[in-house]
C-alpha positions in Angstrom: 73.6 -158.7 -40.9 71.1 -155.8 -40.6 72.5 -152.3 -40.9 72.2 -149.9 -38.1 71.1 -152.3 -35.4 73.2 -154.1 -32.8 75.5 -156.7 -34.4 75.3 -160.2 -33.0 78.5 -161.8 -32.0 77.7 -164.9 -34.2 77.0 -162.7 -37.2 80.3 -160.8 -36.6 82.2 -164.1 -36.2 80.8 -165.3 -39.6 81.9 -162.1 -41.3 85.4 -162.3 -39.7 85.6 -165.9 -40.9 84.8 -164.8 -44.4 87.4 -162.1 -44.3 90.0 -164.6 -42.9 89.0 -167.0 -45.7 90.1 -164.4 -48.3 86.8 -162.6 -48.9 88.3 -159.2 -48.4 85.1 -157.4 -49.5 83.4 -158.8 -46.3 85.6 -156.5 -44.3 83.5 -153.6 -45.7 80.6 -155.0 -43.6 82.7 -154.5 -40.4 83.8 -151.1 -41.5 80.2 -150.0 -42.3 79.0 -151.3 -38.9 81.8 -149.9 -36.7 83.0 -146.7 -38.5 80.5 -144.3 -37.0 81.4 -145.3 -33.4 85.1 -145.4 -34.2 84.8 -141.9 -35.6 82.9 -140.6 -32.6 85.6 -142.1 -30.3 88.4 -140.6 -32.3 86.7 -137.2 -32.2 86.0 -137.3 -28.5 89.5 -138.5 -27.6 91.2 -135.7 -29.5 91.7 -136.6 -33.1 90.3 -133.3 -34.2 90.7 -132.5 -37.9 92.7 -135.8 -38.3 89.7 -137.9 -37.3 89.2 -139.6 -40.8 92.9 -140.4 -41.0 92.9 -141.9 -37.5 89.9 -144.1 -38.2 91.2 -145.2 -41.6 94.5 -146.1 -40.0 92.8 -148.0 -37.2 90.8 -150.1 -39.7 93.9 -150.8 -41.8 95.8 -151.9 -38.7 92.9 -154.0 -37.6 92.7 -155.7 -41.0 96.4 -156.4 -41.0 96.2 -157.8 -37.5 93.2 -160.0 -38.0 95.4 -163.1 -37.8 96.1 -162.2 -34.1 92.5 -161.4 -33.3 91.2 -164.0 -30.9 88.3 -166.2 -32.1 85.2 -165.6 -30.1 86.2 -162.2 -28.9 84.1 -159.1 -29.6 85.5 -157.1 -32.6 84.2 -153.7 -31.5 86.2 -153.3 -28.2 89.3 -154.6 -30.0 88.9 -152.1 -32.9 88.1 -149.2 -30.5 91.3 -150.0 -28.6 93.2 -149.5 -31.8 91.3 -146.2 -32.4 92.3 -145.0 -29.0 95.9 -146.0 -29.5 96.0 -144.3 -32.9 94.6 -141.1 -31.4 97.1 -141.2 -28.6 99.9 -141.7 -31.1 98.7 -138.8 -33.2 98.7 -136.3 -30.3 101.4 -137.7 -28.0 103.3 -134.7 -26.7 101.1 -132.0 -28.3 99.9 -129.3 -25.9 96.9 -128.1 -28.0 95.0 -131.4 -27.8 92.2 -130.1 -25.6 91.7 -127.0 -27.9 91.3 -129.2 -31.0 88.8 -131.6 -29.2 86.6 -128.7 -28.2 86.8 -127.0 -31.6 85.8 -130.2 -33.4 82.9 -130.8 -31.0 81.7 -127.2 -31.3 81.8 -127.4 -35.1 79.2 -130.1 -35.0 81.3 -133.3 -35.3 79.0 -136.3 -35.3 78.3 -137.4 -31.8 75.5 -139.8 -32.8 72.6 -140.0 -35.2 69.6 -137.7 -34.6 69.9 -135.0 -31.9 68.7 -136.1 -28.5 65.7 -134.0 -27.3 67.3 -133.7 -23.9 70.5 -132.4 -25.4 68.5 -129.8 -27.4 66.6 -128.8 -24.2 69.8 -128.3 -22.3 71.0 -125.8 -24.9 74.1 -124.7 -26.5 75.6 -123.0 -23.4 75.3 -126.0 -21.2 76.8 -128.2 -23.8 79.7 -125.8 -24.2 80.2 -125.9 -20.4 80.2 -129.7 -20.3 82.6 -130.0 -23.2 84.9 -127.5 -21.7 84.8 -129.3 -18.3 85.5 -132.7 -20.0 88.3 -131.0 -21.8 90.0 -130.0 -18.5 90.1 -133.6 -17.4 93.4 -135.5 -17.6 93.4 -137.8 -20.7 93.0 -141.0 -18.7 89.8 -139.7 -17.0 88.5 -138.0 -20.2 88.9 -141.3 -22.2 86.9 -143.3 -19.7 84.1 -140.6 -19.5 84.0 -140.5 -23.3 83.7 -144.2 -23.7 81.1 -144.8 -20.9 78.9 -141.8 -21.3 79.4 -140.3 -24.8 79.8 -143.5 -26.7 77.7 -145.5 -24.2 80.0 -148.5 -24.0 79.7 -150.9 -21.1 82.4 -150.9 -18.4 83.8 -154.1 -19.9 83.8 -152.6 -23.4 85.4 -149.5 -22.0 88.1 -151.5 -20.3 88.8 -153.6 -23.4 88.8 -150.5 -25.7 91.3 -148.6 -23.5 93.3 -151.6 -22.5 92.9 -151.1 -18.7 91.4 -153.3 -16.0 87.6 -153.0 -15.2 88.4 -151.8 -11.7 90.5 -149.0 -13.2 87.5 -148.0 -15.3 85.3 -147.7 -12.2 87.8 -145.7 -10.2 88.5 -143.3 -13.1 84.8 -142.9 -13.6 84.3 -141.9 -10.0 87.2 -139.5 -10.1 86.2 -138.0 -13.5 82.5 -137.6 -12.5 83.5 -136.0 -9.2 85.7 -133.5 -11.1 82.9 -132.7 -13.6 80.4 -132.2 -10.8 82.8 -129.8 -9.1 83.5 -127.9 -12.3 79.9 -127.7 -13.4 78.6 -126.7 -10.0 79.8 -123.1 -10.8 78.0 -123.0 -14.1 
């Protein structure tokens, strides 16, 4: 399995088979492959300063639940769903969730490898406005926007990661993008 590139389902299935056969060290391959995206998702869905704890707990829960993982299914959406659930559990009922998300994003939490030239061109002020606008969205819209556009998951991966139907992803995307357009029209 090559590091950094897209993981093939067959390669992933072989690694999962090795882990299930007792080769626990093979799980490190999955952690290495999926930890960066899991961390970005945790940051962008509100884990804040607890991002490392959320991701670690998600990987531990995934490992413990491998016996219930369906053969032939994609590991990444399954894992990301656990990350989302862990983040939700962490912040359930806390009113300062949006403030923490924005603070972590402003402090330079990893949003993906090298900076995108387009993002650099847009500038710091535009980025702040976008993050603030995303922060005003209700959690269900913010999570869908985060998965689709900040993590670049497909609609199907987003649906699987959030545990919602594909049609719900589409409707939440429409509503979320409409709210963002309205909010950013004044910037």
